[in-house]
N, C-alpha and C positions, 0 to 999 in steps of 0.2 A: 252574681258572680264565678265563673270557674276558677279551680287553682291559677291552670295555664294564663287565662285571661288578668288575673293579679298579677302573675310575675309578669306579666307583660307590661303594664303597667308600670309598676315597680323596677322593672327596668329602663322605661324612658325616666321615670323623676331620678332613679339613680345616674343615668346618663345627663341628663341635666343640673345636677350638681357636677359632676365632674366636669363639665363644660366650663361652669362660672367659676370651678377652683381654680382652672387653669390661668383664664383670663386674670385675676388676682394674683396668680404665679408668676405671669409675664411685667405686672407693675410692681411686685415685690412689697404687698400688702399684708400685713398680718394675719387677717381674716382666712385669707386662703389656706391654714393651717385649719382651720374651724372648719371651712367646706372639708379640707380631702378627708378629713376623721368623718366626717357627715354620711360623706360619697363611699368611705373604705366598707361602713355598717350596712349603709344599703347593697353594696355589688357584695358584702360578703354573704346576704342571703340572697342575692340574685345566682352568683355562681355556685353555691349549694345544690342549687334546685337541678343547675344546668350539668352537674357534674364535674365542675372543674376545682376540685381539691383544695389542688395547688394554692391556685387563684383565691381558692376561699381563704384560705389556713392567711394567707400573706396578707389582706386586708391587717391582719392583726397585727402583721410586721408593718404596716401602715398606720395605723392609729399611734402606735410608739412614735413612728419615725415623726408624725404629725404633731407631738404634742412635742419631740424633740428640738424639731426644726423650731415650733414656737415658742420654745424658752432661748433656743441659739437667736434668733433674729431678738428679741427682745433686749438680751445682749448688747448684740453689735450695735441696734438705737442705742441703748442706754450710752454706751461708751463713746457714741459720737452724738450726744445729745448736744447742742451748743457749738456745734464742729461744722465748721465749712460742708463737711459728709453728713450732716443731718438730713435725712429725705430724702438722701441719694440712694443711690444701688450698689450696695459693698459686694463687694464678690472677691472670695478667699481664692487666691494663687495655688494651681493647681498642684497639690500634693504626692509624690513620683511613688514614694512609698505606701503612702492611702493607697492609692489607685492601685497599685499592682497586685496587693495584696487585696484590697477588696475583689479586681475582675478575678482572680486566682479562685476564691471564696466561690465566688459566683459559677464559676465551670464547675466546681467538684458537686457545688448544689444542684445545679440542673443533674447531673447525670445523677445523682444518690436519687432526686424528687422522680426522675422519668422510671427507674428502677424502682422506687415502689411506687407509682401509681402503675404501673405495667401490672401488678399484684392485686391491684384492688382495682381495678379498672370493671365496669361492667360487661355482659358478655356481650351485649347488643351494642356497644359503644363501639369507634371507630378505633382501626389501630393505628392510628397515625395519634389519638388525645391524648395519651400519657405524655406521650414527646411535645405537642404542643402546649399544652398546658403547662407539664415543666418549663417550658421556653418563655412563656408568656411572664412567669411567675419569677424567674429568674432576673430576668430583664427587667421587670417590675422595680424590685429592690434594688439593684444596681444602680438605676437612674434615681431611685428615689434618694438612697444614699446618696449621690451625688449633689443632689439639689441641696437635701437639708445642709450638706459641708459648701454650698454657694460654690461650687467650680464651674464655670460658664462653661465647661468641655461635657457635663449635665445635658443642657438639649440636645447637642450633637449624635448623644445614645440616644435622647427622647427620639431624633427624625429617624433614627433608623430601626429604633424598637415598635416606634407608635406606626411606621410602614407597614412592618412583619405583622403588627397584633390586628392591621387591618385585613388580613390575608386570611389568617385563622378567624377570626370572628365572622367573616363573611361565609368562612365553608362551617362554620357551627349553625348558620342562619340566626347568628344573636346582628340581626343588621340596623339594632340603633347605636350598639357599641362599633360595630363597624364604621358609620358614617363618624358616630364622635374622636374616634382615632384616627379618620381622615382628614379630620379638622385638627387634630394635635399634631399633624407631618407640617402642616400648613404655620400652628401657632408657633411649633419647636421653632421654626425660620423665623419667627418672629420675637420671640423672645430670646434668640442668640443676636439677632442683629441687634435688640433695645438694649440688654446688657451689654454689649461691645459697643453703643453707643454711649451709653450713660449711666455705666459703670465706673466706679473708682476701685484700684484695689483696696485692700484690707490693711496692707503692711504700711506700702510704704504710700497709701491716701494719692497715688498717678490716676491721670484719666488713664483710661483704657483705649 
């Protein structure tokens, strides 16, 4: 087996794990965080091989967020154990101060990454690769943070960001990821509808 073929198979495996992860994310099952960590490890290897250095680094962030998300969701489950909310989708009302700071930091990180990646990009790499890599990384960081906070608006971000990612991965000829993120666009819409229909506010326990 050649090295290129190995990474091609690994890309398919990473995509399969990531796809299953989002299904569990929609259903708000704790197993989603274990799958997210596994998908991040596999994708980290694939992205490094593909020269997407920002996306390689962001997988470490996703692993950390996976651990944080799992602990936070377990706490929410314990807090609602034995109540009428047990087993429900617990959604946190959007915190504007947190959101504004997160968006501002994401913008700053994007420009910093774009600059740094431009310095280390391979000579034969497309001129737009640093911009695309930085955009994918910062979008992932922001949307994942909002998901970890259990904001319903995270699904809106995923919908927009995933649509952009489809175009980027297609241009990079990473077709398994392009197909995956096309599915993510649909699943983001489903996730939003599911949380909107079946979720309850964390603070006042009212039906959304």
